[in-house]
C-alpha positions in Angstrom: -17.5 -31.8 10.7 -15.9 -28.5 11.4 -17.3 -25.4 9.5 -14.5 -24.0 6.4 -14.5 -20.7 8.7 -13.2 -22.7 11.5 -10.4 -24.6 9.7 -9.5 -21.3 8.2 -9.1 -19.8 12.0 -7.3 -22.4 13.1 -4.9 -22.5 10.5 -4.7 -18.7 10.7 -3.9 -19.4 14.6 -1.2 -22.2 13.7 0.7 -19.7 11.6 0.9 -16.7 14.0 2.1 -19.3 16.5 4.3 -20.8 14.4 3.7 -23.9 15.4 5.5 -26.8 13.0 3.6 -29.8 11.2 4.3 -32.4 13.6 3.0 -30.4 16.9 -0.1 -29.5 15.4 -0.7 -32.8 14.6 0.0 -34.0 17.8 -2.6 -31.1 19.0 -5.1 -32.6 16.9 -4.4 -36.3 18.3 -5.4 -35.3 21.2 -8.9 -34.9 19.6 -8.7 -38.2 18.0 -8.3 -36.9 14.7 -5.6 -36.3 11.8 -7.1 -33.2 10.4 -8.6 -30.2 11.0 -11.4 -31.0 8.9 -12.5 -33.9 10.7 -13.1 -32.2 14.5 -16.8 -31.3 15.4 -18.0 -27.8 15.1 -17.6 -28.0 19.1 -14.2 -29.9 18.8 -12.8 -27.2 16.5 -14.4 -24.5 18.7 -12.3 -25.8 21.6 -9.4 -25.8 19.5 -9.6 -22.6 18.1 -10.1 -21.4 22.2 -6.9 -23.4 23.3 -5.1 -21.4 20.2 -6.4 -18.3 20.9 -5.5 -18.7 24.6 -1.6 -19.8 23.6 -2.1 -16.5 20.8 -2.6 -14.5 24.1 -0.2 -15.6 26.2 2.4 -15.3 24.1 1.5 -11.5 22.9 1.6 -10.9 27.0 5.3 -12.2 27.4 5.9 -10.0 24.3 8.1 -7.2 25.1 7.4 -4.1 22.6 8.8 -1.0 21.7 8.2 1.5 24.6 7.1 -0.8 27.1 9.4 0.4 29.7 7.8 3.7 28.9 5.2 2.7 30.9 6.5 4.0 34.4 7.1 7.5 33.5 5.3 10.7 34.2 1.6 10.8 33.0 1.9 13.5 31.0 4.3 11.8 28.8 2.9 10.1 25.5 1.7 6.2 26.2 4.1 3.6 24.4 0.7 2.7 22.1 0.8 6.6 21.2 4.5 6.4 20.5 4.3 3.1 18.6 1.2 4.2 16.4 3.0 7.5 15.2 6.0 5.7 14.4 3.4 3.0 12.4 1.8 5.7 10.6 4.8 7.5 9.8 6.3 4.3 8.4 3.4 4.2 5.6 3.6 7.7 5.0 7.1 8.5 4.6 9.4 7.7 1.2 12.3 6.3 3.3 12.6 2.8 4.0 15.8 2.5 6.1 15.0 2.6 9.6 17.9 5.3 10.6 16.2 7.3 7.6 12.8 6.9 8.9 13.6 7.8 12.5 15.6 10.6 11.3 12.8 11.9 9.3 10.4 11.7 11.9 12.2 13.8 13.8 12.7 16.3 11.3 9.1 16.7 10.9 8.2 16.8 14.3 10.7 19.4 15.3 9.7 21.4 12.5 5.7 21.4 13.0 5.6 20.5 16.5 8.6 21.9 18.4 9.3 18.0 19.5 12.9 17.3 19.2 12.3 13.3 19.5 9.0 11.4 19.4 10.1 9.9 22.9 9.7 13.2 24.4 6.1 14.0 23.5 3.2 14.7 26.1 0.2 13.0 25.9 -1.6 16.3 24.5 0.7 16.6 21.5 0.3 12.9 20.7 -3.0 13.1 20.4 -3.0 16.1 18.2 -0.3 14.6 16.2 -1.5 11.1 15.5 -4.9 12.6 13.7 -2.8 14.8 11.3 -0.6 11.8 10.8 -3.7 9.8 10.0 -5.1 12.5 7.6 -2.0 12.5 5.9 -2.2 8.5 5.3 -5.2 9.1 4.2 -4.4 12.1 1.4 -1.3 9.8 0.2 -3.7 7.1 -0.5 -6.5 8.7 -2.4 -3.5 10.1 -4.8 -2.3 7.0 -5.4 -5.3 5.8 -6.4 
C-alpha cells in the first residue's frame, strides 16, 4: 500500500497539472486500481515519476515573462533576475493593481538606482538590487510580527 506521503504527492501533482477526475481515474486504472491508496509503494513511486515528467514538460512549454530577453546582450539582466525583482516588489509594495505596481517599481528604480525601467537593467545592477529588496521584504515582515 502507498504511503501517506506518496498519496499527498500524487494529489498535489494532480492539482498542479489540473487533471480532471476522469483522467486521473483512467491513469489509476492503468495500474489496476481505483484509488491512489491501493497502489503499492513501487507503483506509487512510478506514478509520481510519470506525473513529475508531465509537470516538467508542461513547464518547459510555458512561456514566462521576459523569456524573449534571453537573446539580449549578456550585460543585461537575465529574465529570472527581472522576474525575481518584480515578484519581491509585489510582496513589499502597498499597491495591488498591476499598473500601480509597475509604476511604483519604476519610480523606486529611478529614484534609488537611476534605472528608468526594469527592462533596461544590467546584470550588475540587478544583482545589487535583489538583496536590497529582499532585505526590505524581511524588515517589512518583521515589523508586521
